[in-house]
C-alpha positions, 0 to 999 in steps of 0.5 A, spaced: 457 479 525 462 482 519 469 481 520 473 488 519 477 489 513 482 495 512 483 498 505 490 502 504 491 506 498 498 507 494 503 512 494 500 519 491 493 516 492 488 517 497 482 513 500 478 515 494 482 510 490 479 505 494 472 507 493 470 502 488 473 496 492 470 498 498 463 498 495 464 491 492 467 488 499 462 491 503 457 486 502 462 481 505 466 485 511 465 491 515 470 496 510 474 501 513 479 506 509 483 513 511 488 517 507 495 517 510 497 523 512 499 528 507 494 525 502 487 526 500 488 533 503 490 532 510 496 536 512 503 534 510 508 534 515 515 532 512 517 529 518 511 525 519 511 523 511 515 516 512 513 509 511 514 508 519 509 514 520 504 511 515 505 504 519 503 507 525 497 511 522 495 504 521 495 501 528 493 508 531 486 507 527 485 500 529 486 502 536 482 509 536 476 505 533 477 500 538 477 494 533 478 487 534 484 484 530 483 486 522 484 484 516 488 488 511 488 490 504 494 494 501 495 497 494 502 498 493 505 503 498 499 501 503 501 494 503 508 496 505 505 500 511 500 494 513 506 489 513 510 494 517 504 495 522 503 487 523 511 487 524 511 493 529 504 491 533 503 483 533 495 482 534 492 488 531 492 485 524 489 478 522 491 477 515 494 482 510 493 482 502 498 486 498 497 488 491 503 491 487 507 492 493 515 494 492 519 490 497 526 490 494 528 497 496 535 500 495 539 506 493 539 504 486 531 502 485 529 508 489 533 513 484 530 509 479 523 510 482 525 518 483 526 519 476 519 518 474 516 523 479 519 529 476 513 534 476 515 538 470 515 532 466 509 530 469 505 537 467 508 536 460 507 529 458 501 527 462 497 533 464 491 529 466 495 526 471 497 532 474 490 535 474 488 528 478 493 529 483 491 536 484 484 534 485 486 528 489 490 532 494 487 539 494 488 544 498 495 541 499 499 543 493 500 536 489 508 538 487 509 538 495 506 531 495 510 529 490 517 532 493 515 528 500 514 522 496 520 522 493 524 523 499 520 518 502 523 513 497 530 515 498 529 514 505 526 507 503 532 506 499 537 507 504 534 504 510 528 499 508 524 498 514 522 491 512 528 487 512 528 479 510 529 478 518 523 482 520 519 479 515 521 472 517 517 474 524 511 476 521 507 470 522 500 472 520 497 469 513 499 474 508 497 474 501 502 477 496 499 479 489 503 482 483 501 483 476 504 480 471 506 486 467 507 490 474 514 494 472 514 497 479 513 492 484 516 486 479 514 479 479 521 477 481 522 481 487 515 480 490 516 472 489 523 473 493 520 477 499 514 473 499 519 467 500 521 470 507 514 470 510 512 464 514 505 464 512 505 467 505 502 465 499 504 468 492 500 469 486 501 473 479 495 476 476 496 475 469 496 481 463 495 486 469 500 492 470 501 496 476 495 501 476 490 499 481 484 502 475 487 496 471 486 491 475 480 486 474 476 488 480 472 482 480 478 478 480 481 482 486 475 482 490 475 474 489 482 473 491 481 478 497 475 474 500 477 467 498 484 469 502 480 472 508 476 466 509 482 461 509 485 465 514 479 466 519 
C-alpha cells in the first residue's frame, strides 16, 4: 500500500500550483492536495487567513480523511504551515520537506516582503501575473487575497509562531530545501532555522530561484522520494 503524501501550496497560490508535482509523485505515493482558505476560489475570511489557521487546516484535513501519519511537502508558505502543524499535533505527520520556506520573520523582513505585494505595481509592471492571480482565485478578487496575505505577513513579523524553541521540539525527520538564488527564503536564514530542528537535513538546490515553476521537477521528485524512503 502506498504511503500518504500531502502537498501544500505557497502564498498567493492554490492546489493547481502542485498538479505537475502531484502527477509525478503519484506513481510512488497516495498524493493529497487542497487549497488553503481564501485561496483557489475558497471563501476568504480575514480572521481565518493566518498561519495558525492554515496549520489547523493541515491537521483537520488529515483527521477528516482519517489518514494514518502522512508525509508532507510544503512549498514556501505551505512548508511553514506543515511544520507548524507538526509542532501543534505530534503524530499526524511522519516527515516534512519544505522548499523555499521563509523562516526568519521579523517586522523588518515582513515590511520588505510587503513592498513586493502592491496591487497597483503588479498591474503596471507584471500584468500577466495579475491575470494569473485573478484566474487562480476567482471568484474572489485577487487584490483581496493580496491584502490578506500582506496582513498575514505583518502578523508573522510581529509574532512568528515557529520560534527556535518550538522548532527544537519537532522530532520527526525534516528536509529543508532552498534554492541557491532564492532571495525570498534566503540560504543563510534557511540554514540557521534548519539547525534548530533535531532531525533536519539541509540542502541547497544550485542555480535555483524561488518560484516553483523554476525548480527542476525531476530533481525535486527525487529529493522528496529519497527523503521519504529514508524517513519511513
